[in-house]
N, CA and C atoms as a LAMMPS dump frame, in Angstrom:
ITEM: TIMESTEP
0
ITEM: NUMBER OF ATOMS
552
ITEM: BOX BOUNDS ff ff ff
-5.0000000000000000e+02 5.0000000000000000e+02
-5.0000000000000000e+02 5.0000000000000000e+02
-5.0000000000000000e+02 5.0000000000000000e+02
ITEM: ATOMS id mol type element x y z
1 1 1 N 389.768 50.262 -56.534
2 1 2 C 388.672 50.144 -57.459
3 1 3 C 388.439 48.653 -57.707
4 2 1 N 387.231 48.207 -57.445
5 2 2 C 386.929 46.789 -57.625
6 2 3 C 386.355 46.534 -59.015
7 3 1 N 386.319 45.27 -59.357
8 3 2 C 385.766 44.893 -60.66
9 3 3 C 384.28 45.207 -60.749
10 4 1 N 383.552 45.108 -59.614
11 4 2 C 382.119 45.423 -59.625
12 4 3 C 381.884 46.899 -59.917
13 5 1 N 382.751 47.771 -59.386
14 5 2 C 382.625 49.198 -59.677
15 5 3 C 382.88 49.469 -61.154
16 6 1 N 383.864 48.791 -61.719
17 6 2 C 384.158 48.964 -63.137
18 6 3 C 383.014 48.459 -64.01
19 7 1 N 382.407 47.356 -63.624
20 7 2 C 381.28 46.816 -64.391
21 7 3 C 380.086 47.76 -64.313
22 8 1 N 379.819 48.294 -63.118
23 8 2 C 378.71 49.242 -62.967
24 8 3 C 378.939 50.499 -63.798
25 9 1 N 380.152 51.016 -63.765
26 9 2 C 380.468 52.203 -64.563
27 9 3 C 380.374 51.894 -66.054
28 10 1 N 380.801 50.713 -66.459
29 10 2 C 380.711 50.328 -67.869
30 10 3 C 379.263 50.215 -68.323
31 11 1 N 378.421 49.632 -67.482
32 11 2 C 376.999 49.512 -67.825
33 11 3 C 376.353 50.885 -67.925
34 12 1 N 376.711 51.786 -66.997
35 12 2 C 376.162 53.145 -67.046
36 12 3 C 376.566 53.843 -68.34
37 13 1 N 377.788 53.632 -68.796
38 13 2 C 378.224 54.251 -70.048
39 13 3 C 377.554 53.606 -71.264
40 14 1 N 377.249 52.327 -71.185
41 14 2 C 376.504 51.669 -72.268
42 14 3 C 375.085 52.228 -72.35
43 15 1 N 374.462 52.477 -71.197
44 15 2 C 373.129 53.087 -71.185
45 15 3 C 373.187 54.46 -71.855
46 16 1 N 374.196 55.25 -71.508
47 16 2 C 374.375 56.562 -72.133
48 16 3 C 374.551 56.421 -73.64
49 17 1 N 375.342 55.463 -74.04
50 17 2 C 375.597 55.23 -75.46
51 17 3 C 374.309 54.863 -76.201
52 18 1 N 373.486 54.031 -75.594
53 18 2 C 372.228 53.613 -76.228
54 18 3 C 371.251 54.778 -76.368
55 19 1 N 371.107 55.587 -75.321
56 19 2 C 370.188 56.724 -75.372
57 19 3 C 370.688 57.757 -76.387
58 20 1 N 371.993 58.005 -76.404
59 20 2 C 372.555 58.959 -77.364
60 20 3 C 372.451 58.425 -78.791
61 21 1 N 372.584 57.122 -78.954
62 21 2 C 372.423 56.525 -80.284
63 21 3 C 371.023 56.716 -80.816
64 22 1 N 370.043 56.645 -79.925
65 22 2 C 368.664 56.902 -80.348
66 22 3 C 368.515 58.357 -80.794
67 23 1 N 369.177 59.288 -80.082
68 23 2 C 369.137 60.692 -80.485
69 23 3 C 369.8 60.925 -81.828
70 24 1 N 370.903 60.226 -82.068
71 24 2 C 371.57 60.344 -83.367
72 24 3 C 370.721 59.775 -84.495
73 25 1 N 369.992 58.715 -84.218
74 25 2 C 369.185 58.091 -85.265
75 25 3 C 367.987 58.951 -85.661
76 26 1 N 367.548 59.832 -84.796
77 26 2 C 366.4 60.703 -85.093
78 26 3 C 366.809 62.018 -85.719
79 27 1 N 368.075 62.229 -85.929
80 27 2 C 368.572 63.494 -86.43
81 27 3 C 368.236 63.634 -87.913
82 28 1 N 367.653 64.779 -88.267
83 28 2 C 367.258 65.009 -89.654
84 28 3 C 367.866 66.282 -90.231
85 29 1 N 368.566 67.064 -89.43
86 29 2 C 369.121 68.312 -89.928
87 29 3 C 370.557 68.106 -90.388
88 30 1 N 371.052 69.066 -91.122
89 30 2 C 372.408 68.979 -91.636
90 30 3 C 373.349 69.938 -90.912
91 31 1 N 372.926 70.482 -89.775
92 31 2 C 373.777 71.395 -89.029
93 31 3 C 374.816 70.635 -88.215
94 32 1 N 375.808 71.366 -87.717
95 32 2 C 376.847 70.752 -86.904
96 32 3 C 376.512 70.795 -85.421
97 33 1 N 375.651 71.713 -85.015
98 33 2 C 375.382 71.842 -83.587
99 33 3 C 374.423 70.772 -83.094
100 34 1 N 373.422 70.437 -83.877
101 34 2 C 372.438 69.465 -83.402
102 34 3 C 373.046 68.094 -83.137
103 35 1 N 373.872 67.561 -84.033
104 35 2 C 374.474 66.278 -83.665
105 35 3 C 375.552 66.419 -82.601
106 36 1 N 375.948 67.649 -82.281
107 36 2 C 377.023 67.859 -81.315
108 36 3 C 376.759 67.222 -79.975
109 37 1 N 375.597 67.445 -79.4
110 37 2 C 375.284 66.879 -78.092
111 37 3 C 375.137 65.363 -78.18
112 38 1 N 374.427 64.888 -79.168
113 38 2 C 374.17 63.453 -79.289
114 38 3 C 375.454 62.682 -79.59
115 39 1 N 376.236 63.174 -80.538
116 39 2 C 377.495 62.511 -80.88
117 39 3 C 378.481 62.583 -79.726
118 40 1 N 378.484 63.696 -79.025
119 40 2 C 379.347 63.869 -77.869
120 40 3 C 379.053 62.802 -76.812
121 41 1 N 377.785 62.63 -76.48
122 41 2 C 377.416 61.635 -75.472
123 41 3 C 377.626 60.21 -75.979
124 42 1 N 377.401 59.983 -77.264
125 42 2 C 377.61 58.652 -77.835
126 42 3 C 379.085 58.253 -77.726
127 43 1 N 379.954 59.156 -78.135
128 43 2 C 381.394 58.884 -78.068
129 43 3 C 381.848 58.744 -76.619
130 44 1 N 381.322 59.59 -75.731
131 44 2 C 381.68 59.492 -74.313
132 44 3 C 381.221 58.149 -73.731
133 45 1 N 380.073 57.662 -74.158
134 45 2 C 379.605 56.359 -73.696
135 45 3 C 380.512 55.228 -74.152
136 46 1 N 380.928 55.275 -75.405
137 46 2 C 381.829 54.232 -75.929
138 46 3 C 383.18 54.294 -75.218
139 47 1 N 383.751 55.495 -75.123
140 47 2 C 385.052 55.622 -74.473
141 47 3 C 384.978 55.32 -72.979
142 48 1 N 383.841 55.621 -72.349
143 48 2 C 383.678 55.274 -70.94
144 48 3 C 383.664 53.773 -70.734
145 49 1 N 382.966 53.068 -71.608
146 49 2 C 382.963 51.608 -71.522
147 49 3 C 384.38 51.069 -71.702
148 50 1 N 385.067 51.545 -72.725
149 50 2 C 386.429 51.073 -72.989
150 50 3 C 387.387 51.451 -71.861
151 51 1 N 387.207 52.63 -71.28
152 51 2 C 388.074 53.076 -70.187
153 51 3 C 387.919 52.171 -68.963
154 52 1 N 386.684 51.894 -68.601
155 52 2 C 386.466 51.084 -67.4
156 52 3 C 386.675 49.595 -67.637
157 53 1 N 386.791 49.189 -68.864
158 53 2 C 387.104 47.797 -69.181
159 53 3 C 388.493 47.667 -69.809
160 54 1 N 389.309 48.709 -69.709
161 54 2 C 390.616 48.7 -70.363
162 54 3 C 391.538 47.624 -69.802
163 55 1 N 391.357 47.218 -68.569
164 55 2 C 392.162 46.133 -68.028
165 55 3 C 391.911 44.825 -68.751
166 56 1 N 390.709 44.646 -69.217
167 56 2 C 390.363 43.433 -69.951
168 56 3 C 390.863 43.48 -71.392
169 57 1 N 391.004 44.703 -71.952
170 57 2 C 391.458 44.861 -73.332
171 57 3 C 392.962 45.083 -73.438
172 58 1 N 393.638 45.242 -72.303
173 58 2 C 395.077 45.534 -72.25
174 58 3 C 395.426 46.804 -73.019
175 59 1 N 394.541 47.789 -72.949
176 59 2 C 394.761 49.094 -73.562
177 59 3 C 394.468 50.161 -72.526
178 60 1 N 395.071 51.309 -72.7
179 60 2 C 394.824 52.415 -71.792
180 60 3 C 394.046 53.502 -72.54
181 61 1 N 392.801 53.722 -72.121
182 61 2 C 391.942 54.727 -72.741
183 61 3 C 391.792 55.957 -71.851
184 62 1 N 392.702 56.131 -70.902
185 62 2 C 392.577 57.206 -69.917
186 62 3 C 392.608 58.593 -70.561
187 63 1 N 393.53 58.835 -71.476
188 63 2 C 393.629 60.166 -72.088
189 63 3 C 392.44 60.447 -73.013
190 64 1 N 392.003 59.449 -73.762
191 64 2 C 390.831 59.638 -74.627
192 64 3 C 389.582 59.87 -73.785
193 65 1 N 389.472 59.159 -72.662
194 65 2 C 388.327 59.342 -71.784
195 65 3 C 388.348 60.731 -71.144
196 66 1 N 389.527 61.233 -70.805
197 66 2 C 389.625 62.574 -70.217
198 66 3 C 389.15 63.639 -71.201
199 67 1 N 389.484 63.475 -72.469
200 67 2 C 389.03 64.425 -73.494
201 67 3 C 387.515 64.333 -73.665
202 68 1 N 386.982 63.114 -73.734
203 68 2 C 385.535 62.972 -73.918
204 68 3 C 384.779 63.432 -72.673
205 69 1 N 385.373 63.278 -71.496
206 69 2 C 384.737 63.778 -70.269
207 69 3 C 384.638 65.302 -70.318
208 70 1 N 385.733 65.959 -70.705
209 70 2 C 385.707 67.423 -70.813
210 70 3 C 384.704 67.871 -71.871
211 71 1 N 384.621 67.157 -72.977
212 71 2 C 383.659 67.514 -74.031
213 71 3 C 382.234 67.321 -73.553
214 72 1 N 381.981 66.225 -72.819
215 72 2 C 380.613 65.997 -72.329
216 72 3 C 380.231 67.02 -71.273
217 73 1 N 381.209 67.539 -70.586
218 73 2 C 380.93 68.527 -69.551
219 73 3 C 380.757 69.934 -70.115
220 74 1 N 381.627 70.329 -71.04
221 74 2 C 381.647 71.725 -71.48
222 74 3 C 380.999 71.99 -72.832
223 75 1 N 380.806 70.979 -73.668
224 75 2 C 380.301 71.237 -75.019
225 75 3 C 378.857 70.809 -75.256
226 76 1 N 378.319 69.927 -74.427
227 76 2 C 376.985 69.38 -74.696
228 76 3 C 375.897 70.449 -74.631
229 77 1 N 375.804 71.153 -73.524
230 77 2 C 374.759 72.179 -73.396
231 77 3 C 374.945 73.34 -74.37
232 78 1 N 376.174 73.84 -74.594
233 78 2 C 376.314 74.885 -75.616
234 78 3 C 375.865 74.432 -77.007
235 79 1 N 376.123 73.187 -77.366
236 79 2 C 375.663 72.687 -78.669
237 79 3 C 374.137 72.629 -78.719
238 80 1 N 373.525 72.173 -77.627
239 80 2 C 372.064 72.121 -77.572
240 80 3 C 371.474 73.52 -77.672
241 81 1 N 372.009 74.454 -76.892
242 81 2 C 371.49 75.819 -76.929
243 81 3 C 371.748 76.487 -78.275
244 82 1 N 372.889 76.22 -78.881
245 82 2 C 373.163 76.791 -80.204
246 82 3 C 372.15 76.297 -81.218
247 83 1 N 371.75 75.047 -81.081
248 83 2 C 370.751 74.517 -81.998
249 83 3 C 369.367 75.093 -81.702
250 84 1 N 369.05 75.245 -80.436
251 84 2 C 367.741 75.814 -80.085
252 84 3 C 367.617 77.262 -80.552
253 85 1 N 368.71 78.009 -80.464
254 85 2 C 368.707 79.413 -80.873
255 85 3 C 369.253 79.59 -82.287
256 86 1 N 369.1 78.596 -83.153
257 86 2 C 369.689 78.654 -84.49
258 86 3 C 369.109 79.77 -85.344
259 87 1 N 367.962 80.308 -84.99
260 87 2 C 367.389 81.424 -85.739
261 87 3 C 368.132 82.725 -85.497
262 88 1 N 368.798 82.846 -84.36
263 88 2 C 369.576 84.036 -84.013
264 88 3 C 371.057 83.656 -84.093
265 89 1 N 371.699 84.007 -85.183
266 89 2 C 373.07 83.571 -85.448
267 89 3 C 374.044 84.044 -84.379
268 90 1 N 373.897 85.274 -83.895
269 90 2 C 374.844 85.783 -82.896
270 90 3 C 374.687 85.055 -81.565
271 91 1 N 373.466 84.808 -81.13
272 91 2 C 373.242 84.095 -79.874
273 91 3 C 373.693 82.639 -79.983
274 92 1 N 373.474 82.056 -81.127
275 92 2 C 373.937 80.69 -81.368
276 92 3 C 375.46 80.613 -81.302
277 93 1 N 376.125 81.575 -81.889
278 93 2 C 377.594 81.605 -81.865
279 93 3 C 378.127 81.842 -80.465
280 94 1 N 377.46 82.691 -79.708
281 94 2 C 377.888 82.954 -78.329
282 94 3 C 377.808 81.68 -77.503
283 95 1 N 376.76 80.909 -77.707
284 95 2 C 376.643 79.648 -76.968
285 95 3 C 377.78 78.691 -77.321
286 96 1 N 378.093 78.581 -78.603
287 96 2 C 379.173 77.68 -79.005
288 96 3 C 380.516 78.12 -78.438
289 97 1 N 380.806 79.4 -78.509
290 97 2 C 382.076 79.916 -77.996
291 97 3 C 382.147 79.754 -76.477
292 98 1 N 381.007 79.893 -75.81
293 98 2 C 381.014 79.752 -74.345
294 98 3 C 381.456 78.359 -73.921
295 99 1 N 381.16 77.37 -74.697
296 99 2 C 381.6 76.021 -74.366
297 99 3 C 383.016 75.735 -74.826
298 100 1 N 383.425 76.362 -75.923
299 100 2 C 384.765 76.108 -76.447
300 100 3 C 385.864 76.644 -75.536
301 101 1 N 385.603 77.739 -74.835
302 101 2 C 386.638 78.339 -73.985
303 101 3 C 387.043 77.396 -72.846
304 102 1 N 386.115 76.924 -71.997
305 102 2 C 386.566 76.016 -70.928
306 102 3 C 387.04 74.659 -71.464
307 103 1 N 386.48 74.207 -72.582
308 103 2 C 386.928 72.946 -73.162
309 103 3 C 388.372 73.049 -73.636
310 104 1 N 388.705 74.14 -74.323
311 104 2 C 390.07 74.353 -74.789
312 104 3 C 391.033 74.483 -73.621
313 105 1 N 390.601 75.177 -72.572
314 105 2 C 391.45 75.305 -71.383
315 105 3 C 391.679 73.942 -70.728
316 106 1 N 390.65 73.105 -70.694
317 106 2 C 390.801 71.771 -70.115
318 106 3 C 391.76 70.923 -70.941
319 107 1 N 391.687 71.034 -72.267
320 107 2 C 392.603 70.292 -73.13
321 107 3 C 394.042 70.773 -72.971
322 108 1 N 394.205 72.062 -72.694
323 108 2 C 395.541 72.625 -72.527
324 108 3 C 396.134 72.306 -71.156
325 109 1 N 395.329 71.71 -70.288
326 109 2 C 395.825 71.345 -68.962
327 109 3 C 395.642 72.413 -67.914
328 110 1 N 394.943 73.478 -68.245
329 110 2 C 394.685 74.546 -67.281
330 110 3 C 393.189 74.662 -67.033
331 111 1 N 392.585 73.561 -66.649
332 111 2 C 391.139 73.503 -66.428
333 111 3 C 390.756 74.421 -65.271
334 112 1 N 389.927 75.407 -65.56
335 112 2 C 389.425 76.322 -64.544
336 112 3 C 388.008 75.861 -64.195
337 113 1 N 387.879 75.168 -63.087
338 113 2 C 386.605 74.564 -62.701
339 113 3 C 385.545 75.633 -62.458
340 114 1 N 385.934 76.746 -61.862
341 114 2 C 384.956 77.803 -61.576
342 114 3 C 384.417 78.43 -62.857
343 115 1 N 385.287 78.676 -63.82
344 115 2 C 384.836 79.206 -65.106
345 115 3 C 383.944 78.19 -65.806
346 116 1 N 384.336 76.93 -65.777
347 116 2 C 383.531 75.882 -66.395
348 116 3 C 382.152 75.771 -65.772
349 117 1 N 382.087 75.833 -64.436
350 117 2 C 380.795 75.783 -63.754
351 117 3 C 379.947 77.005 -64.066
352 118 1 N 380.581 78.158 -64.209
353 118 2 C 379.848 79.366 -64.581
354 118 3 C 379.26 79.24 -65.983
355 119 1 N 380.029 78.705 -66.913
356 119 2 C 379.547 78.511 -68.285
357 119 3 C 378.395 77.516 -68.301
358 120 1 N 378.534 76.423 -67.553
359 120 2 C 377.452 75.434 -67.48
360 120 3 C 376.2 76.059 -66.893
361 121 1 N 376.35 76.815 -65.814
362 121 2 C 375.191 77.454 -65.175
363 121 3 C 374.522 78.457 -66.113
364 122 1 N 375.314 79.231 -66.841
365 122 2 C 374.737 80.19 -67.798
366 122 3 C 373.981 79.47 -68.911
367 123 1 N 374.502 78.351 -69.38
368 123 2 C 373.801 77.589 -70.412
369 123 3 C 372.524 76.964 -69.871
370 124 1 N 372.519 76.548 -68.613
371 124 2 C 371.297 76.016 -68
372 124 3 C 370.256 77.116 -67.879
373 125 1 N 370.672 78.31 -67.46
374 125 2 C 369.743 79.442 -67.364
375 125 3 C 369.197 79.799 -68.743
376 126 1 N 370.04 79.791 -69.746
377 126 2 C 369.594 80.076 -71.109
378 126 3 C 368.58 79.038 -71.578
379 127 1 N 368.822 77.773 -71.244
380 127 2 C 367.868 76.718 -71.589
381 127 3 C 366.537 76.932 -70.866
382 128 1 N 366.593 77.372 -69.632
383 128 2 C 365.358 77.666 -68.888
384 128 3 C 364.602 78.837 -69.515
385 129 1 N 365.331 79.868 -69.943
386 129 2 C 364.688 81.005 -70.608
387 129 3 C 364.02 80.575 -71.905
388 130 1 N 364.707 79.751 -72.677
389 130 2 C 364.128 79.231 -73.915
390 130 3 C 362.875 78.408 -73.604
391 131 1 N 362.949 77.565 -72.596
392 131 2 C 361.817 76.71 -72.24
393 131 3 C 360.616 77.528 -71.786
394 132 1 N 360.887 78.589 -71.059
395 132 2 C 359.79 79.462 -70.615
396 132 3 C 359.194 80.228 -71.793
397 133 1 N 360.045 80.764 -72.637
398 133 2 C 359.577 81.582 -73.759
399 133 3 C 358.748 80.768 -74.744
400 134 1 N 359.175 79.539 -75.032
401 134 2 C 358.493 78.724 -76.032
402 134 3 C 357.65 77.609 -75.427
403 135 1 N 357.468 77.641 -74.129
404 135 2 C 356.621 76.684 -73.39
405 135 3 C 357.007 75.244 -73.721
406 136 1 N 358.258 74.937 -73.557
407 136 2 C 358.78 73.589 -73.792
408 136 3 C 359.062 72.927 -72.444
409 137 1 N 358.183 72.077 -71.996
410 137 2 C 358.336 71.428 -70.7
411 137 3 C 359.561 70.517 -70.677
412 138 1 N 359.88 69.904 -71.816
413 138 2 C 361.047 69.023 -71.862
414 138 3 C 362.346 69.81 -71.738
415 139 1 N 362.317 71.082 -72.062
416 139 2 C 363.483 71.93 -71.827
417 139 3 C 363.757 72.103 -70.345
418 140 1 N 362.674 72.237 -69.571
419 140 2 C 362.822 72.313 -68.115
420 140 3 C 363.387 71.011 -67.557
421 141 1 N 362.899 69.903 -68.082
422 141 2 C 363.409 68.6 -67.633
423 141 3 C 364.88 68.438 -68.002
424 142 1 N 365.245 68.903 -69.177
425 142 2 C 366.638 68.835 -69.605
426 142 3 C 367.516 69.682 -68.694
427 143 1 N 367.041 70.875 -68.356
428 143 2 C 367.806 71.744 -67.455
429 143 3 C 367.95 71.105 -66.075
430 144 1 N 366.886 70.495 -65.581
431 144 2 C 366.949 69.828 -64.279
432 144 3 C 367.918 68.659 -64.278
433 145 1 N 367.906 67.878 -65.348
434 145 2 C 368.843 66.752 -65.416
435 145 3 C 370.279 67.241 -65.612
436 146 1 N 370.458 68.397 -66.238
437 146 2 C 371.799 68.977 -66.352
438 146 3 C 372.313 69.411 -64.985
439 147 1 N 371.437 69.977 -64.175
440 147 2 C 371.83 70.334 -62.809
441 147 3 C 372.23 69.077 -62.047
442 148 1 N 371.455 68.005 -62.219
443 148 2 C 371.814 66.735 -61.572
444 148 3 C 373.182 66.24 -62.036
445 149 1 N 373.399 66.248 -63.339
446 149 2 C 374.639 65.697 -63.89
447 149 3 C 375.859 66.521 -63.505
448 150 1 N 375.748 67.834 -63.579
449 150 2 C 376.934 68.669 -63.423
450 150 3 C 377.164 69.188 -62.016
451 151 1 N 376.113 69.292 -61.212
452 151 2 C 376.293 69.907 -59.898
453 151 3 C 375.907 69.026 -58.714
454 152 1 N 375.061 68.034 -58.906
455 152 2 C 374.571 67.244 -57.781
456 152 3 C 375.34 65.937 -57.605
457 153 1 N 375.828 65.36 -58.688
458 153 2 C 376.543 64.087 -58.553
459 153 3 C 377.783 64.287 -57.697
460 154 1 N 377.953 63.395 -56.762
461 154 2 C 379.103 63.492 -55.865
462 154 3 C 380.305 62.801 -56.489
463 155 1 N 381.454 63.143 -55.994
464 155 2 C 382.672 62.545 -56.551
465 155 3 C 382.759 61.054 -56.244
466 156 1 N 382.12 60.611 -55.152
467 156 2 C 382.175 59.189 -54.795
468 156 3 C 381.379 58.335 -55.783
469 157 1 N 380.278 58.845 -56.266
470 157 2 C 379.419 58.06 -57.16
471 157 3 C 379.447 58.569 -58.59
472 158 1 N 380.405 59.396 -58.902
473 158 2 C 380.432 60.054 -60.206
474 158 3 C 380.612 59.076 -61.369
475 159 1 N 381.334 57.985 -61.15
476 159 2 C 381.604 57.061 -62.251
477 159 3 C 380.328 56.413 -62.772
478 160 1 N 379.321 56.257 -61.926
479 160 2 C 378.067 55.631 -62.346
480 160 3 C 376.973 56.683 -62.531
481 161 1 N 376.849 57.61 -61.588
482 161 2 C 375.74 58.564 -61.642
483 161 3 C 375.901 59.604 -62.747
484 162 1 N 377.131 60.017 -63.046
485 162 2 C 377.333 61.023 -64.089
486 162 3 C 376.845 60.537 -65.452
487 163 1 N 377.255 59.348 -65.927
488 163 2 C 376.731 58.929 -67.235
489 163 3 C 375.229 58.656 -67.225
490 164 1 N 374.694 58.205 -66.101
491 164 2 C 373.243 57.979 -66.038
492 164 3 C 372.478 59.3 -66.075
493 165 1 N 372.996 60.326 -65.403
494 165 2 C 372.354 61.646 -65.472
495 165 3 C 372.499 62.259 -66.861
496 166 1 N 373.632 62.001 -67.516
497 166 2 C 373.781 62.46 -68.905
498 166 3 C 372.785 61.754 -69.816
499 167 1 N 372.541 60.474 -69.555
500 167 2 C 371.552 59.732 -70.349
501 167 3 C 370.162 60.321 -70.143
502 168 1 N 369.846 60.686 -68.907
503 168 2 C 368.559 61.336 -68.634
504 168 3 C 368.475 62.681 -69.347
505 169 1 N 369.563 63.427 -69.325
506 169 2 C 369.595 64.718 -70.007
507 169 3 C 369.421 64.531 -71.514
508 170 1 N 370.055 63.528 -72.069
509 170 2 C 369.916 63.227 -73.498
510 170 3 C 368.485 62.834 -73.839
511 171 1 N 367.884 62.016 -73.005
512 171 2 C 366.496 61.576 -73.225
513 171 3 C 365.558 62.777 -73.247
514 172 1 N 365.73 63.667 -72.286
515 172 2 C 364.87 64.858 -72.226
516 172 3 C 365.145 65.809 -73.384
517 173 1 N 366.41 65.963 -73.75
518 173 2 C 366.766 66.876 -74.846
519 173 3 C 366.206 66.4 -76.174
520 174 1 N 366.07 65.097 -76.344
521 174 2 C 365.481 64.584 -77.585
522 174 3 C 364.032 65.027 -77.726
523 175 1 N 363.347 65.255 -76.642
524 175 2 C 361.94 65.624 -76.683
525 175 3 C 361.708 67.134 -76.758
526 176 1 N 362.754 67.928 -76.572
527 176 2 C 362.61 69.381 -76.688
528 176 3 C 362.261 69.753 -78.119
529 177 1 N 362.738 68.988 -79.084
530 177 2 C 362.587 69.337 -80.496
531 177 3 C 361.261 68.904 -81.105
532 178 1 N 360.439 68.211 -80.359
533 178 2 C 359.153 67.776 -80.914
534 178 3 C 358.272 68.975 -81.165
535 179 1 N 357.333 68.8 -82.075
536 179 2 C 356.431 69.882 -82.451
537 179 3 C 355.542 70.213 -81.253
538 180 1 N 355.418 71.512 -80.992
539 180 2 C 354.643 71.976 -79.85
540 180 3 C 353.423 72.742 -80.368
541 181 1 N 352.248 72.302 -79.947
542 181 2 C 351.013 72.986 -80.33
543 181 3 C 350.523 73.794 -79.153
544 182 1 N 350.263 75.078 -79.381
545 182 2 C 349.762 75.943 -78.336
546 182 3 C 348.298 75.642 -78.07
547 183 1 N 347.892 75.812 -76.841
548 183 2 C 346.484 75.589 -76.481
549 183 3 C 345.622 76.667 -77.138
550 184 1 N 344.35 76.317 -77.545
551 184 2 C 343.503 77.318 -78.209
552 184 3 C 343.037 78.396 -77.268
């Protein structure tokens, strides 16, 4: 791993942190699910920067980064969907629990990648259904960027492309909540 790769990964995490910070600054609700995605990405951006610059700080942020990576992978979309479906308490709870199961397994050291990918795919499909039902074009964009972040990024470029795709997903998710006027 070269210093240029670490700098590129650090910059990508700073971009994620900035976009997520903008999402946190626009938050007006008092629920726990809505800040979940934004705070998750914000913390992951900070820890990603510290992780890739840990040689300069003489600290090891590897374990904290592993936890924030699992949270950004398994909890972001369930939190977003739980907030989108907040009118239906049971569906909102199902979304939250769907993310907690693979996240808890990852923290316990028994990360089941196939189960995690299934949960992510189900949350993407749910986001697409919501976007179709309520005609939210930014929901489609969010789902597309989630596919990019979770399924298209390769392991070779994951250190830079993953946080940038998460930043794109965060940017699109911020626009899902805007007021939508139906055509006359």
